[in-house]
N, CA, C and O atoms as CSV, one atom per row, in Angstrom:
chain,resi,resn,atom,element,x,y,z
A,1,MET,N,N,-5.237,-10.973,-29.686
A,1,MET,CA,C,-5.812,-10.934,-28.276
A,1,MET,C,C,-7.252,-10.616,-28.418
A,1,MET,O,O,-7.676,-9.743,-29.175
A,2,SER,N,N,-8.011,-11.391,-27.628
A,2,SER,CA,C,-9.207,-10.853,-28.115
A,2,SER,C,C,-9.703,-9.810,-26.920
A,2,SER,O,O,-9.204,-9.668,-25.803
A,3,MET,N,N,-10.930,-9.073,-27.548
A,3,MET,CA,C,-11.356,-8.182,-26.403
A,3,MET,C,C,-12.774,-8.532,-26.510
A,3,MET,O,O,-13.383,-8.808,-27.543
A,4,TRP,N,N,-13.286,-8.479,-25.142
A,4,TRP,CA,C,-14.788,-8.863,-24.986
A,4,TRP,C,C,-15.615,-7.718,-24.218
A,4,TRP,O,O,-15.311,-7.326,-23.092
A,5,LEU,N,N,-16.892,-7.145,-25.102
A,5,LEU,CA,C,-18.240,-6.270,-24.488
A,5,LEU,C,C,-18.786,-7.390,-23.303
A,5,LEU,O,O,-19.236,-8.514,-23.525
A,6,ASN,N,N,-18.620,-6.788,-22.109
A,6,ASN,CA,C,-19.436,-7.753,-21.589
A,6,ASN,C,C,-20.670,-6.830,-20.520
A,6,ASN,O,O,-20.454,-5.912,-19.729
A,7,LEU,N,N,-21.946,-7.494,-20.879
A,7,LEU,CA,C,-23.050,-6.879,-19.997
A,7,LEU,C,C,-23.934,-7.727,-19.640
A,7,LEU,O,O,-24.107,-8.876,-20.046
A,8,ALA,N,N,-24.815,-6.795,-18.425
A,8,ALA,CA,C,-25.575,-7.991,-17.227
A,8,ALA,C,C,-26.629,-6.947,-17.450
A,8,ALA,O,O,-26.302,-5.806,-17.778
A,9,LYS,N,N,-27.803,-7.275,-17.294
A,9,LYS,CA,C,-29.144,-6.559,-17.374
A,9,LYS,C,C,-29.184,-6.790,-15.730
A,9,LYS,O,O,-28.913,-7.852,-15.169
A,10,THR,N,N,-29.568,-5.598,-15.113
A,10,THR,CA,C,-29.738,-5.609,-13.759
A,10,THR,C,C,-31.054,-4.681,-13.023
A,10,THR,O,O,-31.469,-3.583,-13.396
A,11,ASP,N,N,-31.411,-5.298,-12.170
A,11,ASP,CA,C,-32.774,-4.331,-11.852
A,11,ASP,C,C,-32.202,-3.397,-10.844
A,11,ASP,O,O,-31.189,-3.753,-10.242
A,12,PRO,N,N,-32.779,-2.165,-10.580
A,12,PRO,CA,C,-31.966,-0.645,-10.460
A,12,PRO,C,C,-31.948,-0.652,-8.030
A,12,PRO,O,O,-31.774,0.259,-7.221
A,13,VAL,N,N,-32.125,-1.618,-7.922
A,13,VAL,CA,C,-32.003,-1.883,-6.309
A,13,VAL,C,C,-30.652,-2.988,-6.497
A,13,VAL,O,O,-29.911,-2.830,-5.528
A,14,ARG,N,N,-30.106,-4.064,-7.456
A,14,ARG,CA,C,-28.983,-4.181,-7.798
A,14,ARG,C,C,-27.422,-3.573,-8.217
A,14,ARG,O,O,-26.252,-3.917,-8.049
A,15,LEU,N,N,-28.342,-2.190,-9.020
A,15,LEU,CA,C,-27.457,-1.575,-9.808
A,15,LEU,C,C,-26.828,-0.643,-8.758
A,15,LEU,O,O,-25.765,-0.055,-8.954
A,16,ARG,N,N,-27.705,-0.529,-7.395
A,16,ARG,CA,C,-27.308,0.844,-6.504
A,16,ARG,C,C,-26.794,0.131,-5.894
A,16,ARG,O,O,-25.967,0.772,-5.246
A,17,GLU,N,N,-26.722,-1.174,-5.585
A,17,GLU,CA,C,-25.974,-1.949,-4.824
A,17,GLU,C,C,-24.526,-2.118,-5.091
A,17,GLU,O,O,-23.554,-1.979,-4.348
A,18,ALA,N,N,-24.630,-2.466,-6.384
A,18,ALA,CA,C,-22.932,-2.713,-7.210
A,18,ALA,C,C,-21.961,-1.458,-7.193
A,18,ALA,O,O,-20.741,-1.406,-7.044
A,19,ARG,N,N,-22.908,-0.463,-7.396
A,19,ARG,CA,C,-22.391,1.252,-7.312
A,19,ARG,C,C,-21.623,1.135,-5.748
A,19,ARG,O,O,-20.415,1.352,-5.650
A,20,ALA,N,N,-22.317,0.835,-4.766
A,20,ALA,CA,C,-22.087,1.078,-3.455
A,20,ALA,C,C,-21.064,-0.169,-3.032
A,20,ALA,O,O,-20.139,0.087,-2.261
A,21,ASN,N,N,-21.236,-1.489,-3.534
A,21,ASN,CA,C,-19.920,-2.652,-3.224
A,21,ASN,C,C,-19.509,-3.080,-4.795
A,21,ASN,O,O,-20.072,-3.859,-5.564
A,22,PRO,N,N,-18.512,-2.404,-4.936
A,22,PRO,CA,C,-18.142,-3.185,-6.673
A,22,PRO,C,C,-17.937,-4.803,-6.330
A,22,PRO,O,O,-18.037,-5.491,-7.346
A,23,GLU,N,N,-17.693,-5.488,-5.211
A,23,GLU,CA,C,-17.446,-6.722,-5.708
A,23,GLU,C,C,-18.538,-7.638,-5.559
A,23,GLU,O,O,-18.425,-8.862,-5.621
A,24,LEU,N,N,-19.687,-6.951,-5.345
A,24,LEU,CA,C,-21.224,-7.655,-6.032
A,24,LEU,C,C,-21.320,-7.824,-7.316
A,24,LEU,O,O,-22.146,-8.653,-7.698
A,25,ILE,N,N,-20.536,-7.115,-8.292
A,25,ILE,CA,C,-20.317,-6.934,-9.946
A,25,ILE,C,C,-19.974,-8.432,-9.920
A,25,ILE,O,O,-20.994,-8.766,-10.522
A,26,ASP,N,N,-19.413,-9.471,-9.723
A,26,ASP,CA,C,-18.675,-10.621,-9.599
A,26,ASP,C,C,-20.361,-11.609,-9.687
A,26,ASP,O,O,-20.593,-12.482,-10.524
A,27,ALA,N,N,-20.985,-11.310,-8.977
A,27,ALA,CA,C,-22.308,-11.893,-9.077
A,27,ALA,C,C,-23.149,-12.223,-10.035
A,27,ALA,O,O,-23.920,-13.176,-10.148
A,28,LEU,N,N,-22.814,-10.960,-10.982
A,28,LEU,CA,C,-23.730,-10.271,-11.983
A,28,LEU,C,C,-23.177,-11.097,-13.283
A,28,LEU,O,O,-23.829,-11.317,-14.304
A,29,PHE,N,N,-22.162,-11.407,-13.086
A,29,PHE,CA,C,-21.498,-12.164,-13.810
A,29,PHE,C,C,-21.124,-13.652,-14.440
A,29,PHE,O,O,-20.457,-14.106,-15.370
A,30,ASP,N,N,-22.208,-14.274,-13.045
A,30,ASP,CA,C,-21.418,-15.409,-12.915
A,30,ASP,C,C,-22.643,-16.199,-13.618
A,30,ASP,O,O,-23.785,-16.145,-13.160
A,31,ALA,N,N,-22.230,-17.081,-14.999
A,31,ALA,CA,C,-23.194,-17.038,-15.755
A,31,ALA,C,C,-23.886,-18.478,-15.208
A,31,ALA,O,O,-24.796,-19.021,-15.834
A,32,GLU,N,N,-23.292,-19.058,-13.867
A,32,GLU,CA,C,-24.432,-20.373,-12.963
A,32,GLU,C,C,-25.333,-20.008,-12.569
A,32,GLU,O,O,-26.285,-20.748,-12.321
A,33,SER,N,N,-25.343,-17.740,-12.228
A,33,SER,CA,C,-26.469,-17.523,-11.383
A,33,SER,C,C,-27.824,-17.544,-12.373
A,33,SER,O,O,-27.972,-17.296,-13.569
A,34,ALA,N,N,-28.693,-17.936,-11.367
A,34,ALA,CA,C,-30.206,-17.800,-12.191
A,34,ALA,C,C,-30.865,-16.868,-12.149
A,34,ALA,O,O,-32.091,-16.824,-12.053
A,35,GLU,N,N,-30.068,-15.956,-12.222
A,35,GLU,CA,C,-30.969,-14.011,-12.257
A,35,GLU,C,C,-29.802,-13.770,-13.340
A,35,GLU,O,O,-30.132,-12.764,-13.968
A,36,ALA,N,N,-28.826,-14.165,-13.726
A,36,ALA,CA,C,-28.140,-14.108,-15.021
A,36,ALA,C,C,-28.287,-13.687,-15.979
A,36,ALA,O,O,-28.222,-14.599,-16.803
A,37,ASP,N,N,-28.523,-12.466,-16.584
A,37,ASP,CA,C,-28.974,-11.941,-18.180
A,37,ASP,C,C,-27.901,-11.495,-18.930
A,37,ASP,O,O,-28.243,-10.482,-19.540
A,38,LEU,N,N,-26.750,-11.805,-19.156
A,38,LEU,CA,C,-25.487,-11.733,-19.658
A,38,LEU,C,C,-25.658,-11.179,-21.369
A,38,LEU,O,O,-26.781,-11.320,-21.852
A,39,HIS,N,N,-24.941,-10.775,-21.953
A,39,HIS,CA,C,-24.499,-10.629,-23.426
A,39,HIS,C,C,-22.836,-10.171,-23.243
A,39,HIS,O,O,-22.217,-9.608,-22.341
A,40,GLU,N,N,-22.439,-10.756,-24.673
A,40,GLU,CA,C,-21.233,-10.818,-24.976
A,40,GLU,C,C,-21.021,-10.387,-26.367
A,40,GLU,O,O,-21.460,-10.984,-27.350
A,41,GLU,N,N,-20.229,-9.172,-26.386
A,41,GLU,CA,C,-20.143,-8.825,-28.078
A,41,GLU,C,C,-18.442,-8.995,-28.071
A,41,GLU,O,O,-17.680,-8.724,-27.143
A,42,ASP,N,N,-18.092,-9.560,-29.478
A,42,ASP,CA,C,-16.355,-9.069,-29.812
A,42,ASP,C,C,-16.139,-7.632,-29.964
A,42,ASP,O,O,-16.564,-6.965,-30.908
A,43,TYR,N,N,-15.574,-7.271,-29.150
A,43,TYR,CA,C,-15.451,-5.646,-28.953
A,43,TYR,C,C,-14.765,-5.194,-30.300
A,43,TYR,O,O,-14.952,-4.092,-30.817
A,44,ARG,N,N,-13.894,-6.249,-30.833
A,44,ARG,CA,C,-12.192,-5.628,-32.025
A,44,ARG,C,C,-13.650,-5.740,-33.272
A,44,ARG,O,O,-13.668,-4.806,-34.074
A,45,LEU,N,N,-14.324,-6.370,-33.364
A,45,LEU,CA,C,-15.485,-6.787,-34.585
A,45,LEU,C,C,-16.472,-5.753,-34.325
A,45,LEU,O,O,-16.705,-5.046,-35.305
A,46,LEU,N,N,-17.053,-5.504,-33.366
A,46,LEU,CA,C,-18.123,-4.347,-33.390
A,46,LEU,C,C,-16.987,-3.092,-33.447
A,46,LEU,O,O,-17.377,-2.274,-34.280
A,47,ALA,N,N,-16.032,-2.781,-32.987
A,47,ALA,CA,C,-15.008,-1.321,-33.220
A,47,ALA,C,C,-15.094,-1.430,-34.906
A,47,ALA,O,O,-15.685,-0.515,-35.479
A,48,ASP,N,N,-14.618,-2.340,-35.577
A,48,ASP,CA,C,-13.720,-2.618,-36.976
A,48,ASP,C,C,-15.244,-2.346,-37.655
A,48,ASP,O,O,-15.232,-1.566,-38.607
A,49,ILE,N,N,-16.616,-2.931,-37.249
A,49,ILE,CA,C,-17.576,-2.608,-37.851
A,49,ILE,C,C,-17.957,-1.189,-38.081
A,49,ILE,O,O,-18.481,-0.693,-39.078
A,50,ALA,N,N,-17.637,-0.699,-37.102
A,50,ALA,CA,C,-18.337,0.728,-36.648
A,50,ALA,C,C,-17.431,1.520,-37.401
A,50,ALA,O,O,-17.865,2.556,-37.905
A,51,GLU,N,N,-15.808,1.085,-37.617
A,51,GLU,CA,C,-14.931,2.632,-37.927
A,51,GLU,C,C,-15.473,2.097,-39.246
A,51,GLU,O,O,-15.684,3.068,-39.974
A,52,GLY,N,N,-15.760,1.050,-39.805
A,52,GLY,CA,C,-15.878,0.774,-41.579
A,52,GLY,C,C,-17.051,1.809,-41.929
A,52,GLY,O,O,-17.009,2.615,-42.859
A,53,ARG,N,N,-18.107,1.645,-41.016
A,53,ARG,CA,C,-19.626,2.308,-41.168
A,53,ARG,C,C,-19.747,3.495,-41.048
A,53,ARG,O,O,-20.741,4.149,-41.362
A,54,ALA,N,N,-18.270,4.083,-40.360
A,54,ALA,CA,C,-17.966,5.202,-39.614
A,54,ALA,C,C,-17.256,6.285,-41.215
A,54,ALA,O,O,-17.525,7.449,-41.511
A,55,ALA,N,N,-16.476,5.449,-41.814
A,55,ALA,CA,C,-15.437,5.849,-42.865
A,55,ALA,C,C,-16.858,5.689,-43.805
A,55,ALA,O,O,-17.406,6.792,-43.794
A,56,ALA,N,N,-17.357,5.076,-44.313
A,56,ALA,CA,C,-18.706,5.035,-45.477
A,56,ALA,C,C,-19.278,6.260,-45.533
A,56,ALA,O,O,-19.412,6.993,-46.513
A,57,GLU,N,N,-19.653,6.449,-44.247
A,57,GLU,CA,C,-21.060,7.187,-44.183
A,57,GLU,C,C,-21.120,8.344,-43.695
A,57,GLU,O,O,-22.088,9.102,-43.746
A,58,GLU,N,N,-19.621,8.623,-42.975
A,58,GLU,CA,C,-19.596,10.365,-42.392
A,58,GLU,C,C,-18.080,10.695,-43.034
A,58,GLU,O,O,-17.816,11.885,-43.211
A,59,GLY,N,N,-16.899,9.512,-43.451
A,59,GLY,CA,C,-15.799,10.410,-44.163
A,59,GLY,C,C,-15.043,10.554,-42.975
A,59,GLY,O,O,-14.239,11.481,-42.874
A,60,SER,N,N,-15.221,9.713,-42.041
A,60,SER,CA,C,-14.573,9.566,-40.801
A,60,SER,C,C,-14.734,8.060,-40.287
A,60,SER,O,O,-15.719,7.321,-40.295
A,61,ALA,N,N,-13.323,7.845,-39.802
A,61,ALA,CA,C,-13.244,6.493,-38.823
A,61,ALA,C,C,-13.369,6.858,-37.621
A,61,ALA,O,O,-12.962,6.094,-36.745
A,62,ASP,N,N,-13.912,8.011,-37.295
A,62,ASP,CA,C,-13.952,7.870,-35.232
A,62,ASP,C,C,-15.319,7.730,-35.427
A,62,ASP,O,O,-16.161,8.605,-35.632
A,63,TRP,N,N,-15.474,6.196,-35.315
A,63,TRP,CA,C,-16.990,5.761,-34.792
A,63,TRP,C,C,-17.623,6.759,-33.180
A,63,TRP,O,O,-18.696,7.353,-33.073
A,64,SER,N,N,-16.554,6.634,-32.177
A,64,SER,CA,C,-17.041,7.356,-31.178
A,64,SER,C,C,-18.299,8.410,-31.365
A,64,SER,O,O,-19.374,8.475,-30.769
A,65,SER,N,N,-17.667,9.309,-32.563
A,65,SER,CA,C,-18.054,10.699,-32.359
A,65,SER,C,C,-19.515,10.283,-33.694
A,65,SER,O,O,-20.599,10.861,-33.611
A,66,ALA,N,N,-19.287,9.462,-34.559
A,66,ALA,CA,C,-19.959,9.204,-35.521
A,66,ALA,C,C,-21.140,8.758,-34.700
A,66,ALA,O,O,-22.165,9.434,-34.612
A,67,TYR,N,N,-20.936,7.399,-34.000
A,67,TYR,CA,C,-22.686,7.114,-33.565
A,67,TYR,C,C,-22.094,7.032,-31.522
A,67,TYR,O,O,-21.467,6.224,-30.838
A,68,PRO,N,N,-22.691,8.220,-31.313
A,68,PRO,CA,C,-22.662,8.754,-29.692
A,68,PRO,C,C,-23.619,7.367,-29.392
A,68,PRO,O,O,-23.236,6.747,-28.400
A,69,TRP,N,N,-24.413,6.977,-29.863
A,69,TRP,CA,C,-25.162,5.853,-28.743
A,69,TRP,C,C,-24.343,4.566,-28.800
A,69,TRP,O,O,-24.120,3.837,-27.833
A,70,LEU,N,N,-24.033,4.427,-29.726
A,70,LEU,CA,C,-22.920,2.669,-29.553
A,70,LEU,C,C,-21.813,3.147,-28.638
A,70,LEU,O,O,-21.644,2.375,-27.695
A,71,ALA,N,N,-20.998,4.215,-28.646
A,71,ALA,CA,C,-20.096,4.448,-28.008
A,71,ALA,C,C,-20.963,4.693,-26.879
A,71,ALA,O,O,-20.016,4.545,-26.106
A,72,ARG,N,N,-22.076,4.976,-25.978
A,72,ARG,CA,C,-22.459,4.833,-24.799
A,72,ARG,C,C,-22.690,3.390,-24.483
A,72,ARG,O,O,-22.094,2.796,-23.584
A,73,ALA,N,N,-23.503,2.907,-25.195
A,73,ALA,CA,C,-23.723,1.652,-25.490
A,73,ALA,C,C,-22.695,0.520,-25.136
A,73,ALA,O,O,-23.054,-0.566,-24.682
A,74,THR,N,N,-21.368,0.864,-25.385
A,74,THR,CA,C,-20.255,0.063,-24.560
A,74,THR,C,C,-19.523,0.782,-23.711
A,74,THR,O,O,-18.325,0.527,-23.582
A,75,GLY,N,N,-20.222,1.943,-22.892
A,75,GLY,CA,C,-19.426,2.439,-22.024
A,75,GLY,C,C,-18.488,3.513,-21.888
A,75,GLY,O,O,-17.812,3.689,-20.875
A,76,GLN,N,N,-18.440,4.422,-23.188
A,76,GLN,CA,C,-18.254,5.557,-23.666
A,76,GLN,C,C,-18.767,6.472,-22.465
A,76,GLN,O,O,-19.661,5.907,-21.835
A,77,GLY,N,N,-18.467,7.624,-22.025
A,77,GLY,CA,C,-19.098,8.416,-21.769
A,77,GLY,C,C,-20.064,8.289,-19.946
A,77,GLY,O,O,-20.505,9.216,-19.266
A,78,CYS,N,N,-20.087,6.950,-19.696
A,78,CYS,CA,C,-20.955,6.912,-18.798
A,78,CYS,C,C,-20.392,6.497,-17.322
A,78,CYS,O,O,-19.225,6.117,-17.233
A,79,GLU,N,N,-21.476,6.591,-15.814
A,79,GLU,CA,C,-20.651,6.279,-14.687
A,79,GLU,C,C,-19.767,4.822,-14.423
A,79,GLU,O,O,-20.108,3.702,-14.803
A,80,THR,N,N,-18.681,5.143,-13.748
A,80,THR,CA,C,-17.600,4.372,-13.851
A,80,THR,C,C,-17.843,3.788,-12.169
A,80,THR,O,O,-18.402,4.391,-11.253
A,81,VAL,N,N,-17.206,2.404,-12.149
A,81,VAL,CA,C,-16.990,1.721,-10.653
A,81,VAL,C,C,-15.335,1.707,-11.042
A,81,VAL,O,O,-14.842,0.817,-11.735
A,82,GLU,N,N,-14.624,2.749,-10.525
A,82,GLU,CA,C,-13.508,2.618,-10.643
A,82,GLU,C,C,-12.835,1.549,-9.837
A,82,GLU,O,O,-11.691,1.163,-10.076
A,83,GLU,N,N,-13.862,0.923,-8.528
A,83,GLU,CA,C,-12.631,-0.034,-8.141
A,83,GLU,C,C,-12.759,-1.213,-8.815
A,83,GLU,O,O,-12.112,-2.154,-8.355
A,84,TYR,N,N,-13.368,-1.394,-9.705
A,84,TYR,CA,C,-13.838,-2.978,-10.521
A,84,TYR,C,C,-13.207,-2.642,-11.711
A,84,TYR,O,O,-13.776,-1.877,-12.489
A,85,ASP,N,N,-12.333,-3.009,-11.914
A,85,ASP,CA,C,-11.604,-3.397,-13.027
A,85,ASP,C,C,-12.019,-4.509,-14.313
A,85,ASP,O,O,-12.130,-5.604,-13.762
A,86,PHE,N,N,-12.246,-4.635,-15.561
A,86,PHE,CA,C,-12.627,-5.559,-16.485
A,86,PHE,C,C,-11.458,-6.000,-17.040
A,86,PHE,O,O,-11.376,-7.166,-17.424
A,87,GLY,N,N,-10.380,-5.105,-17.156
A,87,GLY,CA,C,-9.192,-5.698,-17.732
A,87,GLY,C,C,-8.513,-4.387,-18.476
A,87,GLY,O,O,-7.466,-3.747,-18.373
A,88,TYR,N,N,-9.657,-4.355,-19.250
A,88,TYR,CA,C,-9.974,-2.987,-20.466
A,88,TYR,C,C,-10.319,-1.922,-19.527
A,88,TYR,O,O,-10.460,-0.931,-20.244
A,89,GLY,N,N,-10.536,-1.579,-18.292
A,89,GLY,CA,C,-10.891,-0.514,-17.668
A,89,GLY,C,C,-12.292,-0.746,-16.978
A,89,GLY,O,O,-13.084,-1.660,-17.206
A,90,PRO,N,N,-12.380,0.035,-16.306
A,90,PRO,CA,C,-13.487,0.152,-14.769
A,90,PRO,C,C,-14.435,-0.581,-15.475
A,90,PRO,O,O,-14.238,-0.858,-16.658
A,91,ALA,N,N,-15.581,-0.975,-14.807
A,91,ALA,CA,C,-17.314,-1.495,-15.056
A,91,ALA,C,C,-17.655,0.139,-14.790
A,91,ALA,O,O,-17.274,0.984,-13.981
A,92,PHE,N,N,-18.823,0.092,-16.219
A,92,PHE,CA,C,-19.419,1.186,-16.287
A,92,PHE,C,C,-21.112,0.392,-15.767
A,92,PHE,O,O,-21.488,-0.755,-15.527
A,93,LEU,N,N,-21.798,1.868,-15.786
A,93,LEU,CA,C,-23.123,1.765,-14.975
A,93,LEU,C,C,-24.155,2.182,-16.062
A,93,LEU,O,O,-23.683,2.983,-16.869
A,94,LEU,N,N,-25.278,1.877,-16.248
A,94,LEU,CA,C,-26.313,2.723,-16.955
A,94,LEU,C,C,-27.769,2.526,-16.468
A,94,LEU,O,O,-28.346,1.611,-17.055
A,95,THR,N,N,-28.312,3.011,-15.765
A,95,THR,CA,C,-29.859,3.556,-15.040
A,95,THR,C,C,-30.529,2.960,-16.063
A,95,THR,O,O,-30.034,2.711,-17.163
A,96,PRO,N,N,-32.126,2.628,-15.578
A,96,PRO,CA,C,-33.013,2.034,-16.565
A,96,PRO,C,C,-33.572,3.207,-17.722
A,96,PRO,O,O,-34.019,2.993,-18.849
A,97,ASP,N,N,-33.375,4.501,-17.019
A,97,ASP,CA,C,-33.992,5.281,-18.349
A,97,ASP,C,C,-32.666,5.675,-19.262
A,97,ASP,O,O,-32.823,5.886,-20.465
A,98,GLU,N,N,-31.322,5.769,-18.637
A,98,GLU,CA,C,-29.757,5.795,-19.617
A,98,GLU,C,C,-29.819,4.587,-20.575
A,98,GLU,O,O,-29.393,4.591,-21.730
A,99,VAL,N,N,-30.579,3.252,-19.756
A,99,VAL,CA,C,-30.998,2.488,-20.964
A,99,VAL,C,C,-31.497,2.603,-21.819
A,99,VAL,O,O,-31.045,2.637,-22.963
A,100,ARG,N,N,-32.833,2.715,-21.368
A,100,ARG,CA,C,-33.637,3.608,-22.317
A,100,ARG,C,C,-33.600,4.306,-23.619
A,100,ARG,O,O,-34.233,4.135,-24.661
A,101,ARG,N,N,-32.534,5.271,-23.208
A,101,ARG,CA,C,-32.418,6.426,-24.379
A,101,ARG,C,C,-31.339,5.552,-24.927
A,101,ARG,O,O,-31.153,5.733,-26.131
A,102,THR,N,N,-30.610,4.691,-24.390
A,102,THR,CA,C,-29.457,4.182,-25.301
A,102,THR,C,C,-29.879,2.895,-26.135
A,102,THR,O,O,-29.155,2.503,-27.051
A,103,ALA,N,N,-30.920,2.322,-25.844
A,103,ALA,CA,C,-31.705,1.463,-26.829
A,103,ALA,C,C,-32.350,2.080,-27.669
A,103,ALA,O,O,-32.248,1.505,-28.753
A,104,ASP,N,N,-33.179,3.270,-27.743
A,104,ASP,CA,C,-33.498,3.980,-28.612
A,104,ASP,C,C,-32.472,5.158,-29.860
A,104,ASP,O,O,-32.748,5.604,-30.973
A,105,GLY,N,N,-31.253,5.297,-28.954
A,105,GLY,CA,C,-30.234,5.737,-29.626
A,105,GLY,C,C,-29.610,4.781,-30.842
A,105,GLY,O,O,-29.373,5.092,-32.010
A,106,LEU,N,N,-29.451,3.663,-30.240
A,106,LEU,CA,C,-29.041,2.525,-30.957
A,106,LEU,C,C,-29.848,2.053,-32.347
A,106,LEU,O,O,-29.425,1.476,-33.348
A,107,GLU,N,N,-31.589,2.682,-31.888
A,107,GLU,CA,C,-32.128,2.106,-32.967
A,107,GLU,C,C,-32.111,3.632,-34.045
A,107,GLU,O,O,-32.574,3.609,-35.185
A,108,ARG,N,N,-31.645,4.573,-33.569
A,108,ARG,CA,C,-32.122,5.573,-34.713
A,108,ARG,C,C,-30.515,5.573,-35.502
A,108,ARG,O,O,-30.368,6.000,-36.647
A,109,GLU,N,N,-29.427,5.041,-34.700
A,109,GLU,CA,C,-28.007,5.178,-35.328
A,109,GLU,C,C,-28.374,3.884,-36.258
A,109,GLU,O,O,-27.770,3.982,-37.326
A,110,GLY,N,N,-29.329,2.473,-36.175
A,110,GLY,CA,C,-29.177,1.982,-37.453
A,110,GLY,C,C,-28.657,0.546,-36.449
A,110,GLY,O,O,-29.035,-0.464,-37.043
A,111,TRP,N,N,-28.154,0.298,-35.554
A,111,TRP,CA,C,-27.520,-0.317,-35.121
A,111,TRP,C,C,-28.339,-1.906,-34.916
A,111,TRP,O,O,-27.729,-2.974,-34.873
A,112,SER,N,N,-29.656,-1.774,-34.821
A,112,SER,CA,C,-30.662,-3.076,-34.514
A,112,SER,C,C,-30.361,-3.729,-35.511
A,112,SER,O,O,-30.436,-4.822,-34.949
A,113,ARG,N,N,-29.924,-4.120,-37.096
A,113,ARG,CA,C,-29.559,-4.525,-38.266
A,113,ARG,C,C,-28.548,-4.290,-38.319
A,113,ARG,O,O,-28.352,-3.386,-39.132
A,114,PHE,N,N,-27.580,-4.683,-37.793
A,114,PHE,CA,C,-26.204,-4.923,-37.487
A,114,PHE,C,C,-25.552,-5.596,-36.433
A,114,PHE,O,O,-24.399,-5.933,-36.699
A,115,LEU,N,N,-25.984,-5.893,-35.272
A,115,LEU,CA,C,-25.153,-6.272,-34.353
A,115,LEU,C,C,-26.500,-6.823,-32.961
A,115,LEU,O,O,-27.284,-5.929,-32.640
A,116,GLU,N,N,-26.629,-7.860,-32.431
A,116,GLU,CA,C,-26.886,-8.164,-31.819
A,116,GLU,C,C,-27.036,-7.283,-30.210
A,116,GLU,O,O,-28.067,-7.477,-29.565
A,117,LEU,N,N,-26.244,-6.591,-29.800
A,117,LEU,CA,C,-26.084,-5.544,-29.049
A,117,LEU,C,C,-27.498,-4.333,-28.756
A,117,LEU,O,O,-27.815,-3.775,-27.705
A,118,GLY,N,N,-28.276,-4.214,-30.483
A,118,GLY,CA,C,-29.263,-3.573,-30.141
A,118,GLY,C,C,-30.200,-4.207,-29.404
A,118,GLY,O,O,-30.606,-3.680,-28.369
A,119,ALA,N,N,-30.634,-5.312,-29.788
A,119,ALA,CA,C,-31.761,-5.915,-29.386
A,119,ALA,C,C,-31.428,-6.719,-27.614
A,119,ALA,O,O,-32.145,-7.407,-26.887
A,120,TYR,N,N,-30.217,-6.274,-27.492
A,120,TYR,CA,C,-30.456,-6.687,-25.886
A,120,TYR,C,C,-30.780,-5.668,-25.293
A,120,TYR,O,O,-31.580,-5.614,-24.359
A,121,TYR,N,N,-30.096,-4.627,-25.858
A,121,TYR,CA,C,-30.603,-2.843,-25.105
A,121,TYR,C,C,-32.132,-3.103,-25.323
A,121,TYR,O,O,-32.868,-3.273,-24.351
A,122,ALA,N,N,-32.441,-3.121,-26.164
A,122,ALA,CA,C,-34.089,-2.935,-26.522
A,122,ALA,C,C,-34.797,-3.785,-25.342
A,122,ALA,O,O,-35.475,-3.216,-24.486
A,123,LYS,N,N,-34.627,-4.973,-25.348
A,123,LYS,CA,C,-34.785,-6.113,-24.166
A,123,LYS,C,C,-34.727,-5.170,-22.983
A,123,LYS,O,O,-35.676,-4.658,-22.388
A,124,ALA,N,N,-33.549,-5.050,-22.779
A,124,ALA,CA,C,-33.385,-4.079,-21.367
A,124,ALA,C,C,-34.330,-2.920,-21.043
A,124,ALA,O,O,-35.164,-2.908,-20.137
A,125,ALA,N,N,-34.143,-2.218,-21.677
A,125,ALA,CA,C,-35.077,-1.301,-22.196
A,125,ALA,C,C,-36.968,-1.444,-21.782
A,125,ALA,O,O,-37.746,-0.667,-21.228
A,126,ALA,N,N,-37.129,-2.844,-22.382
A,126,ALA,CA,C,-38.683,-3.085,-22.264
A,126,ALA,C,C,-39.031,-3.803,-21.209
A,126,ALA,O,O,-40.230,-4.068,-21.118
A,127,GLU,N,N,-37.848,-4.447,-19.843
A,127,GLU,CA,C,-37.678,-4.558,-19.034
A,127,GLU,C,C,-37.618,-4.058,-17.610
A,127,GLU,O,O,-37.838,-4.610,-16.532
A,128,GLY,N,N,-37.084,-2.283,-18.103
A,128,GLY,CA,C,-37.070,-1.927,-17.284
A,128,GLY,C,C,-35.782,-1.657,-16.713
A,128,GLY,O,O,-35.798,-0.672,-15.975
A,129,LYS,N,N,-34.600,-2.264,-16.832
A,129,LYS,CA,C,-33.735,-2.655,-16.082
A,129,LYS,C,C,-32.818,-1.690,-16.349
A,129,LYS,O,O,-33.044,-0.784,-17.151
A,130,GLY,N,N,-31.549,-1.837,-15.596
A,130,GLY,CA,C,-30.227,-0.994,-15.568
A,130,GLY,C,C,-29.215,-1.912,-16.680
A,130,GLY,O,O,-29.725,-2.857,-17.282
A,131,MET,N,N,-27.788,-1.562,-16.891
A,131,MET,CA,C,-27.081,-2.268,-17.349
A,131,MET,C,C,-25.717,-1.940,-16.504
A,131,MET,O,O,-25.509,-0.833,-16.007
A,132,ILE,N,N,-24.756,-3.121,-16.401
A,132,ILE,CA,C,-23.376,-2.835,-15.769
A,132,ILE,C,C,-22.962,-3.421,-16.717
A,132,ILE,O,O,-23.648,-4.308,-17.225
A,133,GLY,N,N,-21.389,-2.997,-17.351
A,133,GLY,CA,C,-20.582,-3.519,-18.168
A,133,GLY,C,C,-19.582,-3.535,-18.340
A,133,GLY,O,O,-19.162,-3.009,-17.310
A,134,GLY,N,N,-18.466,-3.837,-19.120
A,134,GLY,CA,C,-17.309,-3.657,-19.509
A,134,GLY,C,C,-16.103,-4.349,-20.028
A,134,GLY,O,O,-16.153,-5.567,-19.855
A,135,VAL,N,N,-15.388,-4.055,-20.422
A,135,VAL,CA,C,-14.353,-4.792,-21.967
A,135,VAL,C,C,-13.086,-5.586,-21.012
A,135,VAL,O,O,-12.238,-5.126,-20.247
A,136,SER,N,N,-13.367,-6.809,-21.404
A,136,SER,CA,C,-12.452,-7.685,-20.513
A,136,SER,C,C,-11.733,-8.295,-22.023
A,136,SER,O,O,-10.830,-9.131,-21.982
């Protein structure tokens, strides 16, 4: 069974609207939408890479502790919208400032050279976008 990390960049107004009206999240993940700016990452592959790297570099396979910014980029420790379930948990939200800090953290942790995730966050940060995501 596959698991996918689903991310959508969004402006701060839409982020606030989605927080207040979770049903609007569906529209953000509509690939046919003119404003859709989506990213998908194979969550199991990402976790396997992170676990292997953590074991080699940190001596522990606990990647979420070894790489807190990667954990944040995948929704750990983020504000959640409990009313919207992606299948493996609720939607998570990051404000534009949180996206910028996460993008910087991913760069410091060295993820920009391994995963497309780092580049996606960096682009969102440069655009002043927030992020909504979840694992399906």
